[in-house]
C-alpha positions in Angstrom: -14.5 -69.6 -50.8 -16.7 -67.5 -48.5 -19.9 -69.3 -47.5 -22.8 -67.1 -46.5 -25.9 -67.5 -44.4 -28.9 -65.2 -44.0 -28.8 -62.7 -41.4 -30.7 -59.4 -40.6 -29.0 -56.1 -41.5 -29.3 -53.6 -38.7 -31.6 -50.7 -39.5 -33.4 -52.5 -42.5 -36.4 -53.6 -40.6 -35.9 -57.3 -41.3 -34.5 -57.2 -44.8 -32.5 -60.4 -45.4 -28.8 -59.8 -46.2 -25.8 -62.0 -46.6 -23.3 -62.2 -43.7 -20.0 -63.9 -43.9 -19.9 -66.7 -41.3 -17.4 -69.3 -42.4 -14.6 -68.4 -44.8 -12.6 -71.6 -44.6 -15.0 -73.8 -46.5 -18.5 -75.2 -46.9 -20.9 -75.3 -44.0 -22.0 -78.6 -42.7 -25.3 -79.5 -44.4 -27.1 -79.7 -41.1 -26.1 -76.2 -40.3 -27.2 -75.0 -43.7 -30.6 -76.8 -43.5 -31.1 -75.6 -39.9 -30.4 -72.0 -40.9 -32.8 -72.2 -43.8 -35.6 -73.7 -41.6 -35.1 -71.1 -39.0 -35.2 -68.3 -41.5 -38.2 -69.8 -43.3 -40.1 -69.9 -39.9 -39.1 -66.4 -39.0 -40.3 -65.1 -42.4 -43.7 -66.9 -42.0 -44.2 -65.7 -38.4 -43.0 -62.1 -39.4 -45.8 -62.0 -42.1 -48.3 -62.9 -39.4 -47.0 -60.1 -37.1 -45.3 -62.6 -34.8 -41.8 -63.8 -34.1 -40.2 -67.0 -33.0 -39.9 -65.5 -29.5 -43.6 -65.0 -29.2 -44.7 -68.6 -29.8 -44.6 -71.5 -27.5 -41.6 -73.7 -27.8 -43.7 -76.8 -28.7 -45.4 -74.8 -31.5 -42.1 -73.5 -32.8 -40.8 -77.1 -32.8 -43.8 -78.2 -34.9 -43.3 -75.3 -37.3 -39.6 -76.0 -37.7 -40.5 -79.7 -38.4 -43.0 -78.6 -41.0 -40.2 -76.5 -42.6 -38.3 -79.8 -43.1 -36.1 -80.0 -39.9 -35.7 -83.4 -38.1 -37.5 -83.4 -34.8 -34.3 -83.3 -32.7 -32.9 -80.5 -34.8 -36.2 -78.5 -34.5 -36.1 -78.9 -30.7 -32.5 -77.7 -30.5 -33.3 -74.7 -32.7 -36.4 -73.9 -30.6 -34.2 -74.1 -27.4 -31.7 -71.7 -28.8 -34.6 -69.4 -29.7 -35.2 -68.9 -25.9 -31.9 -67.1 -25.3 -32.6 -64.5 -28.1 -33.8 -61.0 -27.2 -36.6 -60.8 -29.8 -37.0 -57.0 -29.0 -33.4 -56.4 -30.0 -32.5 -54.7 -33.4 -31.2 -58.0 -35.0 -32.9 -60.8 -33.3 -32.9 -63.2 -36.4 -29.1 -62.7 -36.7 -28.7 -63.6 -33.0 -30.8 -66.8 -33.6 -28.9 -67.9 -36.6 -25.6 -67.2 -34.9 -26.6 -69.3 -31.9 -27.5 -72.2 -34.4 -24.2 -71.6 -36.1 -22.3 -71.7 -32.8 -24.0 -75.0 -32.0 -22.6 -76.7 -35.0 -19.3 -74.8 -35.2 -18.4 -73.9 -31.6 -14.9 -72.7 -32.6 -16.4 -69.7 -34.4 -17.5 -67.4 -31.6 -18.1 -64.2 -33.7 -18.0 -63.0 -37.3 
């Protein structure tokens, strides 16, 4: 069974698409909820004309916690956000892949 996570398709200006990330079986529930929380916050900020890369880390942690992530998980996701080039073509995909790599370090690329 192929499990999918939300990612951004190049050239579609932020349109969500499915990207295969872990064909061996189900994703850990923490990864799934973290990816959903990150995507939800990205979507909210995008509607406001902002991105996770343009808000302060502590504000991002608060937003992720409001989206349902545990405080430590929200902090981890916000830290991973720092390493993303938010001016790149697919920054959301890079952020979600960083979160995935935290939980599944053996998977380096899709």
